[in-house]
C-alpha positions as CSV (number, residue, x, y, z in Angstrom):
1,M,-19.4,-6.4,-21.2
2,I,-19.5,-6.3,-17.7
3,S,-22.1,-8.2,-15.6
4,Q,-23.6,-6.3,-12.5
5,N,-22.6,-9.4,-10.2
6,R,-19.0,-8.2,-11.8
7,V,-19.1,-5.0,-10.7
8,K,-20.5,-5.4,-7.1
9,Q,-17.5,-7.8,-6.4
10,I,-15.4,-5.5,-7.7
11,Q,-16.5,-2.6,-5.8
12,S,-16.4,-5.0,-2.7
13,L,-12.7,-4.5,-3.1
14,K,-13.0,-1.0,-1.7
15,T,-13.2,-2.5,1.8
16,K,-10.5,-4.5,3.6
17,K,-12.9,-7.2,4.1
18,G,-13.6,-7.5,0.6
19,R,-10.2,-7.4,-0.2
20,K,-9.4,-10.0,2.2
21,K,-12.1,-12.3,1.2
22,E,-11.3,-11.7,-3.0
23,N,-7.8,-12.0,-2.6
24,L,-7.7,-9.0,-4.5
25,F,-7.0,-5.3,-4.7
26,V,-7.7,-2.8,-7.4
27,V,-5.2,-0.1,-9.2
28,E,-6.3,3.0,-11.1
29,G,-4.6,5.5,-13.3
30,L,-2.2,5.1,-16.5
31,R,1.0,5.3,-14.9
32,C,-0.4,3.3,-11.9
33,V,-1.4,0.4,-14.1
34,E,1.1,0.8,-16.4
35,S,3.6,-0.6,-13.0
36,Y,1.7,-3.3,-12.9
37,I,1.2,-4.5,-16.0
38,K,4.9,-4.8,-16.6
39,K,5.1,-6.8,-13.3
40,G,3.9,-9.6,-15.0
41,S,1.3,-11.7,-13.2
42,L,-0.2,-9.4,-11.0
43,L,-2.5,-7.6,-12.9
44,K,-5.3,-10.2,-13.6
45,E,-8.0,-7.7,-15.7
46,L,-8.1,-4.4,-17.2
47,F,-11.0,-2.0,-17.7
48,V,-11.2,1.0,-19.8
49,T,-13.7,3.5,-21.3
50,N,-14.2,3.8,-25.0
51,T,-12.6,6.9,-25.0
52,F,-9.5,6.1,-22.9
53,F,-9.2,3.0,-25.2
54,K,-8.5,5.3,-28.6
55,M,-6.6,7.4,-26.7
56,N,-4.1,5.2,-25.3
57,E,-3.2,2.7,-28.1
58,S,0.3,2.2,-26.6
59,L,-1.2,0.9,-23.2
60,I,-3.7,-1.5,-25.1
61,K,-0.4,-3.0,-26.8
62,L,1.1,-3.0,-23.2
63,C,-1.6,-5.3,-22.4
64,E,-1.8,-7.6,-25.5
65,K,2.3,-8.1,-25.1
66,F,2.0,-9.3,-21.4
67,N,-1.3,-11.3,-22.0
68,V,-3.6,-9.0,-19.8
69,T,-7.4,-9.3,-20.6
70,C,-8.7,-5.8,-21.5
71,S,-12.6,-5.0,-21.5
72,I,-14.3,-2.0,-22.4
73,I,-16.9,-0.8,-20.0
74,T,-19.3,2.2,-20.1
75,D,-18.6,5.2,-18.4
76,E,-21.3,4.8,-16.0
77,N,-19.6,1.3,-14.6
78,M,-16.4,2.8,-14.7
79,K,-18.0,5.6,-12.2
80,K,-19.3,2.4,-10.2
81,L,-15.9,0.7,-10.2
82,S,-13.7,3.5,-9.4
83,D,-12.9,5.1,-6.2
84,T,-12.5,8.8,-7.5
85,K,-14.8,11.1,-8.6
86,S,-13.5,12.1,-11.8
87,P,-12.4,8.3,-13.1
88,S,-9.4,8.5,-15.4
89,G,-11.0,5.4,-17.3
90,V,-9.0,2.9,-16.6
91,F,-9.5,0.4,-13.7
92,G,-7.5,-3.0,-12.5
93,V,-7.7,-5.7,-10.5
94,C,-4.7,-7.3,-9.1
95,T,-4.1,-10.4,-7.1
96,F,-2.0,-10.8,-3.6
97,V,1.3,-11.7,-3.7
98,P,2.5,-12.4,-0.3
99,P,5.7,-11.1,0.7
100,S,8.6,-13.8,1.7
101,S,8.9,-13.9,5.3
102,L,11.0,-11.0,7.1
103,D,14.4,-10.5,6.0
104,L,15.8,-9.4,9.1
105,G,19.5,-9.6,7.2
106,S,18.3,-6.8,5.2
107,K,20.6,-3.6,6.1
108,R,17.9,-1.1,5.7
109,W,14.3,-1.1,7.1
110,L,11.3,1.3,7.2
111,Y,9.2,1.1,9.9
112,L,5.7,2.7,10.1
113,Y,3.8,3.4,13.5
114,K,-0.1,3.9,13.0
115,I,-0.1,6.1,10.0
116,S,-3.7,6.4,9.3
117,D,-4.0,8.7,6.4
118,P,-3.8,7.2,2.9
119,G,-2.2,9.7,1.0
120,N,0.9,9.7,3.6
121,L,1.3,6.1,3.3
122,G,1.0,6.0,-0.5
123,S,3.7,8.7,-0.8
124,L,6.0,7.2,2.1
125,L,5.7,4.0,-0.1
126,R,6.7,5.7,-3.3
127,S,9.6,7.4,-1.6
128,A,10.9,3.9,0.0
129,A,11.0,2.8,-3.6
130,W,12.9,6.2,-4.9
131,F,15.4,5.5,-2.3
132,N,15.8,1.6,-2.8
133,I,14.5,0.8,0.9
134,K,12.8,-2.3,0.0
135,N,11.5,-3.5,3.0
136,V,8.5,-1.9,4.8
137,A,7.0,-2.9,8.3
138,L,4.1,-1.5,9.4
139,S,2.5,-1.7,13.0
140,K,-1.0,-2.8,13.9
141,E,-3.7,-0.2,13.7
142,S,-2.1,1.4,10.7
143,I,-4.3,1.7,7.1
144,D,-4.2,-1.1,5.1
145,P,-1.3,-0.5,2.8
146,F,-3.7,-1.8,-0.3
147,N,-6.4,0.4,0.2
148,P,-7.4,2.0,-3.2
149,K,-6.2,5.5,-2.4
150,V,-2.9,4.4,-1.1
151,V,-2.3,2.4,-3.7
152,R,-3.2,5.3,-6.0
153,S,-0.9,7.8,-4.6
154,A,1.8,5.2,-4.1
155,T,1.6,5.0,-8.2
156,G,3.3,1.6,-8.4
157,A,5.9,1.2,-5.7
158,H,3.7,-1.6,-4.5
159,T,5.7,-3.6,-6.9
160,F,9.0,-2.8,-6.1
161,L,8.5,-3.5,-2.2
162,N,8.2,-6.0,0.3
163,I,5.0,-4.7,2.7
164,Y,4.2,-6.5,6.1
165,N,1.7,-6.0,8.4
166,N,1.2,-5.9,11.7
167,I,4.6,-6.1,12.7
168,D,5.7,-5.9,16.4
169,Y,9.0,-3.2,16.0
170,K,10.7,-5.4,19.0
171,I,11.5,-7.9,16.3
172,F,13.8,-6.0,14.9
173,L,15.2,-4.8,18.5
174,D,15.9,-9.0,18.8
175,H,18.1,-8.8,15.7
176,G,20.6,-6.2,16.1
177,Y,19.1,-3.3,14.2
178,Y,20.2,0.0,15.0
179,T,16.9,1.9,15.9
180,I,16.3,5.5,14.9
181,G,13.0,6.8,15.4
182,A,12.0,10.4,14.1
183,D,10.1,13.3,16.0
184,Q,9.8,16.7,16.3
185,N,11.2,17.1,19.6
186,G,14.0,14.8,18.7
187,T,17.5,16.4,19.6
188,Q,20.0,13.7,18.5
189,N,22.4,13.8,15.5
190,F,21.1,11.7,12.6
191,E,24.5,12.1,10.7
192,K,26.5,10.6,13.5
193,S,24.6,7.5,13.7
194,D,26.1,4.3,13.1
195,F,25.4,3.4,9.3
196,S,27.6,0.5,9.1
197,K,25.0,-1.3,11.2
198,K,21.7,-2.6,10.1
199,L,19.4,0.0,10.6
200,I,15.7,0.5,10.8
201,L,13.9,4.4,10.5
202,I,10.9,4.6,12.5
203,L,8.6,7.4,11.7
204,G,5.1,7.9,14.0
205,N,1.0,8.3,13.7
206,E,0.3,11.8,12.0
207,S,-0.9,13.2,15.3
208,M,0.9,11.2,18.1
209,G,4.3,10.2,17.1
210,I,6.0,7.6,18.4
211,D,4.6,5.7,21.3
212,T,6.4,6.7,24.3
213,Q,7.2,3.2,25.2
214,I,8.8,2.4,21.7
215,K,11.0,6.1,21.9
216,K,12.4,4.4,25.2
217,D,13.6,1.4,23.2
218,L,15.5,3.4,20.7
219,N,19.1,4.1,20.1
220,K,18.1,7.6,18.7
221,I,15.5,9.9,18.6
222,I,16.1,13.2,15.7
223,S,14.4,15.5,14.3
224,I,15.0,17.8,10.9
225,E,16.3,20.9,11.3
226,K,14.2,23.7,10.7
227,S,15.9,26.6,9.0
228,G,12.6,28.8,8.5
229,Y,9.1,29.1,9.9
230,G,6.7,26.2,10.8
231,E,5.2,23.9,13.2
232,S,5.9,20.4,12.1
233,L,6.8,18.7,8.7
234,N,4.0,16.4,7.8
235,V,5.2,12.8,8.1
236,A,5.4,11.8,4.3
237,I,7.6,14.5,3.8
238,A,10.1,14.3,6.7
239,G,9.9,10.8,6.0
240,S,11.2,11.3,2.5
241,I,13.8,13.8,3.5
242,L,15.6,11.2,5.9
243,M,15.1,8.2,3.7
244,S,17.0,10.5,1.2
245,S,19.5,11.1,3.9
246,L,19.9,7.4,4.6
247,A,20.2,6.4,0.8
248,K,23.6,8.4,0.8
249,K,25.0,6.7,3.3
């Protein structure tokens, strides 16, 4: 059983204010939850419906292995907790673990300027994890990386990354980073960048791109060459293509 007071507390985690107050965030979906269970102490509590419990014995055993409390709740309560219209039947509550101080000696960084769409941010985090870019910095006015939609879209990538909020890009200029900004009107060659240096890839807001003043401070402004049709690439797609190229350097 779960009390209605507990339901309300967990519902508050759908808001940034609630997450900050409780020092907790939520995860949904089988693959996402599995990642957090395997990470150890991040996942504090798991809720499943009776149907999910009967059909996912392996996940229940995983909870037992990592000493994660698993409670069966009604479909009605699952709908109250869930951030989706059609809940998958599994829902977890995790604790925040603050990242260590900025690693300004790291060879590769991803910097996201005012990314506003949760799906885009989640996809970018997922790609960063895939291409082993472990350090991600977000500017002020970016969407909260622990928004439930972002966490769900990232499918466990948060457990692999160091994610930093409200970071001024200038700190990287002060620490010798080679700075590359992506812009659909960029004209410089990405392949001719100095990949032996510490490097930071900067991606801009979905509609406004990178601020003009920031562009003036960067070493390069690049774009992805078009060989077919279209006005521009979605920032998550463009970022993934560039991270793939960067991973090979």
